[in-house]
N, C-alpha and C positions, 0 to 999 in steps of 0.2 A: 590161497585162501583169502577171502575178503570179509570185511565186517558185515554182520547182519544188520539190515536197516531197522532202526528203532524209532527215531524221530526225524522229521524234516529238518535238515541242518541249516542254521544260519552260517553264511560264509565268512565267519570271523574265527580267528584262532587266538584266544586270550593266552598270554604267557606270563602275565604278572598282574598282581592286584594289590590295592591298598585302600582300606576303608570301603567306600562305595565306588571306587574307580578301578577300571581294568585297562590294561594296555595290550595291544596285539603285537605280533612279531615285527611289524614295521614301526612300532613305537606310537601308533595312533591311540589316543586316549578315548575311553568310553565311560559313560555313566551307567552304572548297574542298577536299574530299577526293577530287576526281576529276581536277583539273589539266587540264581540257579535253582529255580522252583521253590523259592522261599527257604532254602537251606542255609544261606549265609546270613546268620543272625547278628553276629558281633562285628562283621566286616571282614574283608580280605586281609590276611597277613598281619593280624594283630600281634605285636611282639610278645605279649603274655601267653598267647595261644601257641606261638612258635616255640617258646621256651618250654612250655609244658610238654608238648609232643616230642620235641628233640631230646629233652632231658630224659623222658620216660623210655624212648627207644634205645638210648645209650645205656640204660640200666637193664631193662628187660622188655623186649618187644611183645612177647606172647608166652603165656602158658594157659592151659585149658582150665575150665571151671571145676576141675578135680582137686584143686589146691586153694588155699586161702589167698584172697586178693584184697588187701586192705583198702584199695581204692574204691571198691564196690560199696562197702558200708559208708565210706566217707561221702561218696556221691549221693547215696540215698539220704544221708543226713542233710547235706547241703541243699539238695533238691527239695526236700521237705520244708526246710527253713525258708527258702526263697519263694516257693510256690504257695506256702501256707498249708500244705498237706503233711504235716509232721507225723501224724499217726498212721499214715498209709504205709503199705509195703511196696517195694519196687522190684519188678522183674525186668531184667535187661536182655535186649536182643539186638538185632543188627539194622532193622529197617521198620518203616511204618506198617507195611503189609504184614510183617511178622508180628508186630505188636497187636494188630487187629486180630490176626489168627489166634494168638495166645489168649487175648482177652475174651473172645467169644467162646473158646474152648473152656476157659476157666469158669465163665458164666454157666455153661452147660453142665460142667462137673458139679458146680455149687447148687444149682437148682434141680438137677436131674431132668432137665427139659431140653428139647432140641429146636424149638421154633425161634426165629429171629424176626424182629420188626425193624426195618430200615426205612430211611427217608428218601423219597424220590429225588433224583438229580445228584444224589450224594456220590462221593468217590472215596473208597477205603483201601484200594490197592489191587494188585494183579495176581496174587497167589490164590489158591483154590477157594478157600473160604472167604477171603477178603473180597475177591471179585464177585462172589455170589451175593454179597450184601451191597455191591456197587450197582447203581442203577444205570448200567450201560451194556445192553445186550450184545453189542458188537465185540466187547472184550471178554465175554463169557463163552468158553468152549463147551462142547457137549459134556465133557467130563466134569466141568464145574457146576453143571445144572442139576445137582443132586441134593442140595441142601434145602431145608424147609424154611424159606425166607418169603416174607410178604412185605410190600412197600406201601407207605402212606404218604400223602402230600404233606409238605411242610406246613405247620400251623394248624393241622387238622386233628384236633384232639379226639373228636367223636369217633373217627375211624380207628385210631389207635386204641381207644377204650374198648371198641368192639373186638379188636384182635386180642387184647389182653383178657377179655372176659372169659375166654376159653381155658384160662389157667394152664396153658401149655407153652407160654412164651418165656424163654430163658432170659432174653436181653433185648432191649431197644437200643439201637445205635444211631447216633446223630453227630454230625460235625459241629464244632463250636461256631464256626461260620463256614458255609459251603464255599470251597475255594475253586476247584476245577469247574464246578457248575457255572461260575460267573460272579462270585462274591454275593451270596445270599445269607442273611442273618436271621435266625429264628426269632420270633417274637418272644419277649420276656415271659408273657403269660403262657406261651406254649411250653417253654422249657420248665417253668414252674409246675405246669400241669402234668408234664411227663414225669417229673420227679414224684409227684403225688400218686399218679396212676401206677407207676412201677412199684412203689411201696405198698399200695393197696392190694396189688395182685401178686406180690412176692416175685416180681420180675426185677432184673437188674437194669440200671441205666448206665450205658457206656457212652461217654462223650469223646469223640475223636478230635484231639487237639494237635494232630500231626502238622498241619499247616498253620492253624490259627493260634497255636500255643507259643511258649517261650518268649513272651513279652511283645509279640507282634501287634497286638491290639491295644497296648497300653497297660493291660494287666497281664499277669503271667499266663493265665488261660482266658480265652474269650468268654467262657461261661461264668467267670467270676464277675462280669459286669452285671449279671442277673442275680447271682447269689444262690444258685442251685449247688447241690453237693452230690455229684455222681458216685456210683459204686466203683466204676472203673474209668480210667483216663488213659488214652494212648498218646504217646509222644514219639517224635523222631525229628527229621529235617533239621530245624534250628538247634536241636539238642547237641549236635557235634560240630556245627559250623562247617560241614564238609566231610568230617570223619564219620564213617557209618556207625550209627548207634540209634537204637530205639528203646522204648520201654513201656511198661504198663504200671500205672499207679493203682494200687489195689486196696480197697477198703479193708480195715483190719478184721471185720467180721467174715470176710471171705477167706477160707482156708484152703490150702492145697498140700496134699501129702507129697513126699518125695517121688519124683518120677512123672507126675502129671504134666509138668512143664519142664522143658530142658533146652539147652543150646550149647553148641561148641564155641562159637565165636562171640556170643553176646556178653557184653560187659568186660571186654579184654582190658588189659592194663593200658594200652594205647587209647582205646575208646573212652575209658573212664578219665584219663588224663585230659583228653580233649574236652569232655563234657564238664569237668570241674573248671577248666579255664573259661569256658563259655559262661558259666554261672558267675565266676569272678568278675569278668568284664561287664556283664549285664548289671551287676550291682555297683561296681566301682565307677562306671561311666553313666549310671542312671539311664540306661537305654530304654526302659519302659516309659519313663517320663519323656524322653526324647521322641519315642514313637508317637506319643500323644501330641506333643508340641508340633512336630513336623507333619504328622498326619492331619491335625486340625488345620494347619496352614494350607496343605494341599487340597483338602476338601473344600475349604472356603473359597480358594481361588478357582478350583475346577467347577464348582457349582455356578460360577458366573458364566461359563461357556453355554451358549444357546444349544438346546436340543440334546444335552448330555445328562444322563442320570448317573449320579455319583453314589456308590454304596460302599459300606464297610466301616471299619474302625482302625484307628492308629495307622500303621503302615501295611494294612491289608485292604487295598482299595480296588474297586471295580468301576470302570467307566463304560457305560452302555450308550452306544451311538445308534443312530437310525440306519446304519449301514454296516457291512462287514468291515472288520478292522485289520484285515490282513495287509492291505496296501498301506494303511496308516502306520502300522507297526514297521513295515519295511522302510518307509520314508524316515521315521524317527531314527532308525538304525543307520541308514545310509547317509542321510543329510546332517543329522545332529549327533550321531554316535551315542544313541541311548538305547539300552536294552529294556524291553518291556515284555509282558507275557500275554498269551491269549487264553481262551477257555473253551469249554464245550458250547458256550453261547457264542456264535461267530461275531456278534456285535459288541462283545465285551473285551476291553483291554484291561489286563490285570497288572497292578502295581504292587510289588512285593520286595522292596529294597532291603539292604542291610539296615538294622535298627540304628546305626550310627549316621544315617543320612542327615545332611545339614539342611537348614532352611535355604541357604544359597544354592545348593544342588537342586533342591525341590523347585526353586524359583527358575532355574535354568530349564528344567523340564516343562514347567507351565508355559514359559515364553516360547519354547520350541514347539510345543503342541499347538499353541495359538498360531504360530507362523505356518505350520503345515495345514491347519484347518482353513486359514485365510487364503492360502495359495491354491488349495484344492477344494472346490465347492462340493464335488461329488466323488466318492470313492467307490470303485467297483471291485469287490473281492472276487478274484478269479480262482 
């Protein structure tokens, strides 16, 4: 038996990490500017994180949600305090796709409606309902194409208002910042308009903060830069810093009776221990402020490069070139040992490092990128 192919693999085998640095089996050092799909929020191998997980597994690795788990209400309380959503309820699951599934189901239960409005180019996961609200037909199998979903362009309020006027929309879903699409941020007026329209038509607003949340943009959630208050917020990725955990923050007016939502592994003792350690490090090390500081430095430096459009906030940055970035990414990895990411836009390089990235490490990346661009006037993505 061999492994089923999932992603095109980079020919590197990381075996050790610390902060924003990785080492391979030969001891070669790498700068991690991709954070394993934006999952590594507090950095690799933080001692507080290690202590929390190792201590918990020594006591109790797992028991199901059929018993009391005091780490769950502790996590809900701490997440409410750090995020500013104290009054919300928390549902815990294992991944971002599950969080989206459960949030949309809950919206449908609450409104007794089945229609969903999603934003074009968005990505919300690969499970059945999540992939149905993802604007990527190649990922949607025939069995997934049974949900009542319509798509609108980003920042197009008039189309969304037309969809909502039928009074059959349960929920509008949008990313805080579109990640896989290539780092596209909704206009403030658009988010505020969505909030107003959803309220007027008794539809719910769901903001997917799976990639853009957990301090990555300099605030805990990207939508907090605008000041909207969604009914539902989905989280995952940086929530566990590599330990699988996801969740839905639920407005207190949205009620769910026993049995509507459920999970075997969601919010396990180990997952909660990891998530609590993440919040501890974010606060103690002021990682949201660091994301702003280092992100502003990176954007200022990168905007000086000719012919490059720089988008994003904090440490969620997209660099759009006039050519495909596949070869550029390869050169950054092979010649300067820097991990970066790509997107559904072939011309966009994604920067999603751990939030502990230093200015010195950011400076190394900027200089390395300049050297690659200077030495290669034209890149051809094959």
